[in-house]
Kinemage of the C-alpha trace (Angstrom):
@kinemage 1
@onewidth
@group {chain A} dominant
@subgroup {mainchain}
@vectorlist {calphas} color= white
{ca met a 1} P 1.074 18.632 -6.480
{ca glu a 2} L 4.629 16.440 -7.194
{ca thr a 3} L 6.359 14.599 -4.353
{ca thr a 4} L 9.078 17.189 -2.492
{ca tyr a 5} L 12.217 15.307 -0.752
{ca ile a 6} L 10.187 15.177 2.400
{ca cys a 7} L 7.388 13.008 0.853
{ca ala a 8} L 10.461 10.307 0.524
{ca glu a 9} L 10.637 9.654 4.489
{ca cys a 10} L 7.346 10.138 5.047
{ca leu a 11} L 6.456 7.446 2.674
{ca met a 12} L 8.844 5.169 3.826
{ca arg a 13} L 7.506 5.319 7.512
{ca gln a 14} L 3.826 4.943 6.334
{ca ala a 15} L 5.343 1.745 4.694
{ca arg a 16} L 6.712 0.733 7.866
{ca glu a 17} L 3.619 1.269 10.338
{ca ala a 18} L 1.587 -0.311 7.531
{ca cys a 19} L 4.168 -3.709 7.670
{ca asp a 20} L 3.535 -3.390 11.460
{ca leu a 21} L 0.270 -3.642 11.190
{ca ala a 22} L -0.108 -5.739 8.216
{ca phe a 23} L 2.860 -8.943 8.802
{ca glu a 24} L 3.575 -10.410 12.321
{ca glu a 25} L 6.558 -12.083 10.752
{ca trp a 26} L 9.751 -9.900 10.224
{ca asn a 27} L 10.418 -11.568 7.133
{ca ser a 28} L 7.325 -10.502 5.622
{ca arg a 29} L 7.751 -7.021 6.766
{ca tyr a 30} L 11.412 -7.113 5.056
{ca glu a 31} L 10.585 -8.225 1.857
{ca thr a 32} L 7.713 -5.695 1.827
{ca met a 33} L 9.843 -2.429 2.530
{ca leu a 34} L 12.429 -3.897 -0.095
{ca trp a 35} L 9.510 -3.507 -2.601
{ca ala a 36} L 8.166 -0.418 -1.041
{ca ile a 37} L 11.913 1.097 -1.784
{ca asp a 38} L 12.310 -0.333 -4.916
{ca lys a 39} L 8.948 1.091 -5.507
{ca leu a 40} L 10.116 4.812 -4.566
{ca gln a 41} L 13.314 4.662 -6.298
{ca asn a 42} L 12.053 4.137 -9.705
{ca ser a 43} L 8.585 6.344 -9.473
{ca phe a 44} L 9.517 8.552 -7.109
{ca gln a 45} L 10.531 11.734 -9.021
{ca gly a 46} L 7.306 13.611 -10.284
{ca ala a 47} L 5.082 11.373 -8.730
{ca thr a 48} L 1.916 12.825 -6.899
{ca pro a 49} L 2.416 11.547 -3.141
{ca ala a 50} L -1.038 10.796 -2.858
{ca leu a 51} L -1.175 8.112 -5.663
{ca leu a 52} L 2.534 6.490 -5.006
{ca gly a 53} L 1.496 6.079 -1.589
{ca thr a 54} L -1.811 4.343 -2.930
{ca glu a 55} L 0.012 1.566 -4.878
{ca ile a 56} L 2.033 1.274 -1.678
{ca his a 57} L -0.615 0.759 0.914
{ca arg a 58} L -2.685 -1.198 -1.777
{ca met a 59} L 0.212 -3.487 -2.004
{ca ile a 60} L 0.455 -3.997 2.042
{ca lys a 61} L -2.946 -4.497 2.255
{ca asn a 62} L -3.366 -7.236 -0.588
{ca ala a 63} L -0.442 -8.929 0.682
{ca ala a 64} L -1.851 -8.814 4.421
{ca thr a 65} L -4.820 -11.123 5.771
{ca gly a 66} L -7.120 -8.225 6.034
{ca asp a 67} L -7.379 -4.529 6.734
{ca pro a 68} L -4.087 -3.196 8.618
{ca tyr a 69} L -6.115 -0.195 9.927
{ca leu a 70} L -9.539 -2.208 10.941
{ca thr a 71} L -9.088 -1.575 14.182
{ca phe a 72} L -7.730 2.072 14.166
{ca lys a 73} L -10.894 2.886 12.245
{ca lys a 74} L -13.293 1.330 14.320
{ca lys a 75} L -11.537 2.751 17.076
{ca ser a 76} L -11.509 6.350 15.560
{ca asn a 77} L -15.061 6.209 14.871
{ca glu a 78} L -16.360 5.334 18.422
{ca val a 79} L -13.838 8.190 20.108
{ca ala a 80} L -15.902 10.367 17.368
{ca lys a 81} L -18.742 9.506 18.347
{ca gln a 82} L -18.013 10.956 21.861
{ca val a 83} L -16.324 13.843 20.703
{ca phe a 84} L -19.402 14.882 18.514
{ca glu a 85} L -21.733 14.936 21.622
{ca val a 86} L -19.334 17.261 23.354
{ca ile a 87} L -18.534 19.555 20.482
{ca ser a 88} L -21.782 19.442 18.212
{ca pro a 89} L -23.978 21.956 20.665
{ca glu a 90} L -21.068 24.388 20.293
{ca val a 91} L -21.487 24.695 16.352
{ca lys a 92} L -23.816 27.131 15.459
{ca thr a 93} L -23.143 28.510 11.964
{ca leu a 94} L -21.845 26.302 8.488
{ca arg a 95} L -18.924 27.943 8.674
{ca glu a 96} L -18.451 26.442 12.214
{ca ala a 97} L -19.339 23.493 10.653
{ca phe a 98} L -16.928 23.695 8.039
{ca leu a 99} L -14.254 24.247 10.712
{ca val a 100} L -14.732 21.555 12.952
{ca ala a 101} L -15.024 19.067 10.103
{ca thr a 102} L -11.973 20.500 8.611
{ca thr a 103} L -9.706 20.186 11.920
{ca ser a 104} L -10.977 16.455 12.410
{ca asn a 105} L -9.235 16.094 9.133
{ca ala a 106} L -6.218 15.379 11.629
{ca ile a 107} L -7.179 11.833 12.199
{ca asp a 108} L -5.284 10.639 9.205
{ca ala a 109} L -3.374 7.448 9.306
{ca thr a 110} L -0.625 9.023 6.530
{ca val a 111} L 0.528 10.991 9.199
{ca ala a 112} L 2.815 10.545 11.962
{ca asp a 113} L 1.719 9.680 15.682
{ca tyr a 114} L -1.840 9.844 14.227
{ca thr a 115} L -2.897 7.147 17.099
{ca asn a 116} L -3.146 10.460 19.353
{ca phe a 117} L -6.731 10.855 18.460
{ca glu a 118} L -7.612 7.445 19.698
{ca val a 119} L -7.880 9.229 22.910
{ca ala a 120} L -11.444 12.021 23.225
{ca glu a 121} L -9.609 14.500 25.329
{ca asn a 122} L -6.471 14.983 22.737
{ca leu a 123} L -9.610 15.219 19.742
{ca ile a 124} L -11.429 17.545 21.645
{ca gln a 125} L -8.716 20.106 22.413
{ca leu a 126} L -7.586 20.051 18.941
{ca ile a 127} L -10.680 20.662 17.481
{ca gln a 128} L -11.321 23.516 20.264
{ca gln a 129} L -8.506 24.865 19.183
{ca gly a 130} L -9.124 24.612 15.591
{ca leu a 131} L -12.664 26.554 16.261
{ca gln a 132} L -10.601 29.230 18.053
{ca ala a 133} L -7.714 29.656 15.400
{ca gly a 134} L -10.125 29.702 12.378
{ca phe a 135} L -9.087 29.073 8.490
{ca ala a 136} L -5.553 30.536 7.247
{ca ile a 137} L -7.218 29.992 4.239
{ca asp a 138} L -10.754 31.132 4.478
{ca glu a 139} L -13.058 31.091 1.711
{ca ser a 140} L -15.831 30.058 3.519
{ca lys a 141} L -17.891 33.141 2.383
{ca lys a 142} L -17.829 32.659 -1.099
{ca leu a 143} L -18.392 28.910 -0.720
{ca glu a 144} L -21.598 29.911 1.311
{ca glu a 145} L -22.590 32.396 -1.519
{ca val a 146} L -22.228 29.393 -4.323
{ca leu a 147} L -24.115 27.150 -2.098
{ca gln a 148} L -26.974 29.461 -2.267
{ca gly a 149} L -27.681 28.921 -5.671
{ca val a 150} L -26.885 25.404 -6.338
{ca asp a 151} L -29.312 22.386 -6.109
{ca ser a 152} L -27.077 19.584 -5.902
{ca val a 153} L -24.290 18.818 -3.823
{ca leu a 154} L -21.286 16.023 -4.281
{ca phe a 155} L -19.775 15.146 -0.692
{ca leu a 156} L -16.071 13.561 -1.161
{ca thr a 157} L -15.808 12.013 2.633
{ca asp a 158} L -12.105 11.113 3.668
{ca asn a 159} L -10.691 9.571 6.927
{ca cys a 160} L -12.968 7.322 9.781
{ca gly a 161} L -13.636 9.541 12.873
{ca glu a 162} L -13.787 12.696 10.980
{ca ile a 163} L -16.963 11.334 9.003
{ca val a 164} L -18.572 11.708 12.157
{ca phe a 165} L -18.255 15.670 12.209
{ca asp a 166} L -19.034 15.977 8.476
{ca lys a 167} L -22.730 15.203 9.667
{ca leu a 168} L -22.395 18.874 10.763
{ca ile a 169} L -21.998 19.849 7.160
{ca leu a 170} L -24.536 17.390 6.032
{ca lys a 171} L -27.189 18.191 8.262
{ca arg a 172} L -26.762 21.925 7.362
{ca leu a 173} L -26.780 21.251 3.954
{ca val a 174} L -30.107 19.223 3.951
{ca glu a 175} L -31.735 21.824 5.747
{ca met a 176} L -31.044 24.476 2.853
{ca gly a 177} L -32.889 21.919 0.595
{ca lys a 178} L -29.830 20.702 -1.266
{ca thr a 179} L -29.699 17.225 -3.024
{ca val a 180} L -26.463 15.527 -1.700
{ca val a 181} L -24.549 12.878 -2.737
{ca ile a 182} L -21.729 11.574 0.217
{ca ser a 183} L -19.246 9.553 -2.190
{ca pro a 184} L -16.826 7.417 0.152
{ca lys a 185} L -14.375 4.489 -1.190
{ca glu a 186} L -15.570 1.165 -2.210
{ca glu a 187} L -13.259 -0.843 -0.115
{ca pro a 188} L -10.561 0.049 2.379
{ca ile a 189} L -7.304 1.976 1.734
{ca leu a 190} L -5.439 3.624 4.743
{ca asn a 191} L -8.078 4.681 7.118
{ca asp a 192} L -10.564 6.203 4.234
{ca ala a 193} L -13.669 5.674 4.941
{ca thr a 194} L -15.909 2.927 2.736
{ca val a 195} L -19.548 2.928 2.191
{ca glu a 196} L -19.989 -0.007 5.207
{ca asp a 197} L -18.145 2.858 7.537
{ca val a 198} L -20.774 5.922 6.327
{ca met a 199} L -23.804 3.771 6.598
{ca glu a 200} L -22.541 2.562 10.020
{ca met a 201} L -21.762 6.388 10.983
{ca gly a 202} L -25.564 6.846 9.891
{ca leu a 203} L -24.440 9.454 6.906
{ca asp a 204} L -26.970 7.782 4.761
{ca glu a 205} L -29.637 10.006 6.704
{ca tyr a 206} L -28.516 12.971 4.402
{ca gly a 207} L -27.865 12.032 1.254
{ca val a 208} L -27.209 8.775 -0.841
{ca ile a 209} L -24.553 7.114 -1.238
{ca ile a 210} L -22.114 6.279 -4.291
{ca pro a 211} L -19.087 5.284 -3.722
{ca his a 212} L -16.068 7.285 -6.281
{ca thr a 213} L -13.621 5.063 -6.970
{ca arg a 214} L -11.945 1.459 -5.224
{ca asp a 215} L -9.322 1.773 -3.132
{ca gln a 216} L -7.286 4.820 -4.093
{ca glu a 217} L -6.157 8.281 -1.975
{ca gly a 218} L -7.312 11.028 -3.672
{ca leu a 219} L -9.306 10.759 -6.801
{ca thr a 220} L -8.775 11.131 -10.478
{ca ile a 221} L -10.674 11.651 -13.774
{ca gln a 222} L -9.032 8.258 -15.185
{ca thr a 223} L -10.100 6.020 -11.595
{ca met a 224} L -13.745 7.279 -11.180
{ca ser a 225} L -15.920 4.370 -10.852
{ca glu a 226} L -18.338 4.179 -13.552
{ca gly a 227} L -21.397 4.678 -11.517
{ca phe a 228} L -19.858 8.076 -10.293
{ca ile a 229} L -19.220 9.429 -13.400
{ca asp a 230} L -22.444 11.124 -14.102
{ca val a 231} L -22.518 12.329 -10.474
{ca trp a 232} L -19.311 13.833 -10.934
{ca asp a 233} L -20.557 15.150 -14.252
{ca asn a 234} L -23.927 16.532 -12.507
{ca ser a 235} L -23.349 17.947 -9.212
{ca asp a 236} L -23.650 21.457 -9.356
{ca leu a 237} L -20.943 21.590 -6.613
{ca val a 238} L -18.214 19.299 -5.244
{ca ile a 239} L -16.946 19.491 -1.638
{ca ala a 240} L -13.724 17.209 -0.890
{ca lys a 241} L -12.635 16.485 2.391
{ca gly a 242} L -8.871 15.865 3.092
{ca met a 243} L -5.175 16.655 1.372
{ca ser a 244} L -5.424 14.004 -1.254
{ca tyr a 245} L -8.480 15.426 -2.885
{ca tyr a 246} L -6.510 18.403 -2.796
{ca gln a 247} L -3.280 16.884 -4.400
{ca thr a 248} L -5.227 15.026 -7.062
{ca leu a 249} L -8.274 17.010 -7.857
{ca phe a 250} L -8.385 20.832 -7.458
{ca gly a 251} L -8.757 22.936 -10.242
{ca val a 252} L -10.002 20.414 -12.443
{ca arg a 253} L -13.171 21.281 -12.534
{ca glu a 254} L -15.295 24.653 -11.541
{ca asn a 255} L -17.127 24.782 -8.439
{ca ile a 256} L -14.848 22.274 -6.422
{ca ala a 257} L -14.191 23.150 -2.729
{ca cys a 258} L -11.131 21.627 -0.818
{ca leu a 259} L -11.282 21.300 3.180
{ca leu a 260} L -8.477 19.869 4.464
{ca arg a 261} L -5.930 20.171 7.737
{ca ala a 262} L -2.190 20.960 6.271
{ca asn a 263} L -1.094 17.582 8.292
{ca cys a 264} L 2.380 18.028 6.313
{ca glu a 265} L 4.986 20.520 5.177
{ca pro a 266} L 5.023 19.899 1.855
{ca val a 267} L 1.139 20.528 1.298
{ca ala a 268} L 1.317 23.613 3.899
{ca arg a 269} L 4.087 24.894 1.876
{ca ser a 270} L 2.243 24.444 -1.540
{ca leu a 271} L -0.778 26.366 0.199
{ca gly a 272} L 1.963 28.900 1.960
{ca val a 273} L 0.699 28.060 5.207
{ca lys a 274} L 1.603 26.507 8.334
{ca lys a 275} L 1.988 23.129 9.074
{ca gly a 276} L -1.607 22.284 11.034
{ca asp a 277} L -3.365 25.297 9.414
{ca asn a 278} L -6.965 24.862 8.602
{ca val a 279} L -8.004 25.473 4.818
{ca leu a 280} L -10.966 26.111 3.000
{ca leu a 281} L -10.094 26.388 -0.854
{ca phe a 282} L -12.638 27.247 -3.474
């Protein structure tokens, strides 16, 4: 997926929000925004939004004294744990587990007003609405049929907060007898989950944790971690959570399922759905 005209505004907003989190001094914010403007002027045309966003967020993170999104990540995990206790009894089937985990993909720091989900009531309401609305693209039946015939599943995590709801899927995969590898980032980028985050949320109960890349939105073959490539090649099925994997991975191999909420207009348009719709594409 390539950039659209809407992506320019979105990437600049992301850069400003990251600067606000990363730097106290206005001069540091100003100099960083000059860099981001120059980057967009020289690299925007034909770029993949997730990869261009990676360069911007990586530079801001490296210039900061720490992870700009650390506080939000911790807060969203804590809120998600509270909401999980309310929502999980409502989830009876694998499809419903897919749906809840996909709806929680709204906890995405690339999206305007992402901090709305620091409030548990907002997240509960969103997930309940998602359960009622269902998938705008629903290939869950096909995915479940393929799952019956595979032994190993590679699960690519996305954001903090939503990783708590990924347990609903992982638990059922283990109950089906699947060997599961759970794969986050090695290092922070935006509010994406790292190895430390998924371990802290207890996802290691369901499978081995192997990171897939250092600090990149989405994933490409070229940026896969050395120890991950064999896992990628030898997994029977890949389940990838979030818009960035859809942008960078969909269609690059057989048996890859993308679970995402169409959080932005360009992604929604590329899929033929409405902004905010849930998608299970396989």
